[in-house]
N, C-alpha and C positions, 0 to 999 in steps of 0.2 A: 175620247172614245171609250175609254176604260170605264169612266163613271156612267157612260149610257147603257153599259150592259147590266148594271142594277142601279135604276133610277132612284134617285132620292133616298138612298140607302145610308144610314149612319149607325154605327155600333152604339154611339152615345146617345141616340133616340130610343133605345130599347126600353121596355116598360121597367120601373123602379131602378133604372141605371144610376141616378144620383144617389138613392139610398144604398146601394150595393157598393159604390165607390166613394162613400163618404170619408174625407180625410185620409186618403190613400198616400202613404209616404214611400218613395223610392227604394229605400232600404229593407222595407218590409215585404216579405213575399205574398204574393196574392193568395188569398184564401180559396177554398173549394167553390164557394158560391161566385166569386169573382172569375175564377178560371172557367166555370161552366157557362158564365153569361158570355163572356168573349169568345170561347171556343164555338159556342152554339151560334153565335152571330156570325163569326167569321166563316163557319161551315156553308153559310148561304151564299158566299161569294168566293168561293176557292178559285175559280177560273180567272175572274176580274183581278182578284188580289195578287195572283201569280203575276199578272200583266204589270199590275201597280208597281210591284217590286223592281221590276226592270228599269223603272225611271230613274233608279239611283244613278245610272250612267249619263242621264241626260241633263247637262248642267245649264243648257240654255234653251229657250223656246219662246213660242208666242202664241197667243190667242187672237183670233180676228176681232177687231172692234171696229165698228161702224159709228163714227162720231155723228150724234143727233143733229137735227136742223138747229136745235137749241142744244148747246153743249152740255147743259145740267140735265137734259133728258135723255142722254146716252145711255143705252141699256147694256148691262154686263152679265149675261145670262150663264156665261161659262164659269164664272168665278166661284159661284156656289159649288160647282162640280169640283173645283180644286179643293175646297174645304172637305167636301165628302170624301175624297180619295186620301186626303191627309188623315181623316178620321179612321180610315181603315189601317193606314200604314202605322199609325200610333199604337193602336191596339194590337196590331201584328206584332210589332216590336216588344210589347208588354208580354204577350204569350210566349214569343221565341225566348225572351230572357228568362221567364219562369221556366221554361224547359231546359235552360243551360245553354241555349244555342246563340250566344253573345254576338258573334261575328254577324250572324245572320240579323239579329236584332238591330245592330249597328247599320247594317245594309238598308233595313226598312226605315231608319231614322234618316239616312241620306237621302233616300227617295222621297220622303216626306218633305224635306227641305228642298229638293229639285222641284217639287210641284209648286212650291211658292216662287221660285225663281222665274217661272214663266211671266211673271208681272214686272219684270226687272226695269223695263223703261216705259211704263204706262203713265199717261199724263193725268192720272186721277189720284186724289188723296186716298179714296175708298181702297184703291188697289194696293196702297203701300200698307193700309190698315189690315187688309185681309192677308198680306204677306207677313206682316208682323204676327198676327195670330197663328198662322202656320209655322213660323219659327219658334214660336212659343211651345206649340204642341210637340214639334220635333225634338226641342230641348228637354222637355218634360219626359218624353220616351227615352232619349239618350241618357239622362240622369239615372232612370230605372235600370237600363240595360247595364250601365257602369257599376251601378251598385249591386247588382244581382250576381256578378261574375267577372271573370278576368278576359279581356279581349286580346285577341292576335295583334302583334305589332302593325301589321299590314292594315288591318281593319281599322285601327286607330289612326294611322297615317292618312288614309283616304279620307276619314271623317275630319281630320284636322285641315287638310287642304280645302275641303268645302266650307267649313266654318270660317277660315280666313277669306275665302271668295266673299262670303255673306258680309264679313265686316267691311271689306273694302268696297263693295258695290251696293251702297245703300240706295234704297228708292225715295228716300225722303227728299232730296233736293230735285230729282226728277218730277215727282208728283207736284210739288209746289210750283216748279216753272210751267208745268202743263195746266195747272189750275189758273195761274196768271194768264197764260195764252189763251185758255178758254174763255175767260171773262172778257179778254180783248176782243175775241171774235165776236162773242155775243153782243158787246156794245158797238162794234163796227156795224153789225147788222142793224141794231136798234137806230144808229145815226143815219145810215142810208136808206131805212125803211123796210129793208128786207124782212126783218122781224118786227111785228107791232109792239108798242109799248105795253100794251095790255099782258103780253107774255110775263111781265114781272109779276103780275097778280098770281101766276100759277106757282111761282117761287114761294108765295105767302100762302099757299095751300087754298086758294080760292078755287072752287069747283070750275072745270072748263066750261067756257060760255057763259058763266054767270056775270051779270052787270055789277061792277063796283064802281064807286065814285073815284077811288084812287086810279082805277084803269083808265076810266073816261078823261079824267084830269091829265093824266100822263100822255094819252094819245094826242091830246090837243096843244100840250104844252111840254114837248119832250126835252126841252132844255132844263126842266126841273130835276130830271133824272140825269141826263148826259153830264151835266156840269159837275155832278158828284164823282164821275168816273175818275178824273185824275188823281184825286186824293185816295181812291181805292188801289190804283196801281201803284202809287207811292207806298201805301200800307203793305201791299202784298210783297213789293220789292224789298222792303225793310225786313220782312220775315225770311225772304230768300237769301238776304245778305247774313242774317242770323244762322241760317242752315249751313253756311260755309265755315262756320267757326267750329273749334275743336268741340267734342259733343259735351265735355263739362262745363263749358262755357255757354252753351245754347239755352238751357233750362231757365236761369233768371232772365235772359233776354226774351225768351218766348212769354214768360209770366208778365213781363212789362207790356209786351205786344198785345196779349190778350186782355190786359186790364184796359189798354187804350181802346181796344175794339168795342168794349162794352160800357165803359164809364163815360157818362155825359157825352156820348157820341151822336150828334145829330145827323150823321151821314147815313141815309137809309141804305144806299148801296152796300156800304162796309157792313153793316148790321146784318144784311141779307146773305151777302156773298162770301165773306171772309170765311176760310175753313175752321170748322170747330176745333 
């Protein structure tokens, strides 16, 4: 609702933004050109921005999602709006920190984190990636706020509580389980005939309705695709088991898993449907 009041607006999309903010470090104060750019852009959204700041008290939420007839075709139109509001709040924190209003800057950082928390239990890896991007923006803003002044103990405590929640409530394993379940739904529909085999062609970027030899063969000999699904299920389950490990143990296991995905793998289903 907040994003809708200034549709498709991002401070980071302002002309020459990348040139103006090239190599900006948190401990260095914003220069006059940077301040003018941020203030000028934020002045365009003063009402919506005031509302966005209030999100710092909303630790949980949800956006409506309608799973598509094909799981992979599910649309997530509200998620980019979350990125937009995060962009507002990050720059709001930068400007507040520049003005010495450190506690208010931290509040905007908290609001930015809360925007990402709305994706907490969604069944898509893309939701997890968007939340990571929002977390990153919030932390960049927080680093700048803490480098520019001294915050009140209460503001720091509230921020610490939220960061601890973020650490405990990772969306990583939720998203992987969701992707595994979505692929299972997809293959159940293929097996029962609810979804035609040629829908796999759309995953290979074949234009809708265009005839392909692979689609024609798949529709007539479905076992060629269906018999590859158990291997995909085992492949995804191994990744989910890795996601349960302590974070420092996951990276080498994921590297092994990814190598197995791509190296000499004749399983077409795994190559198409394993998360990048």
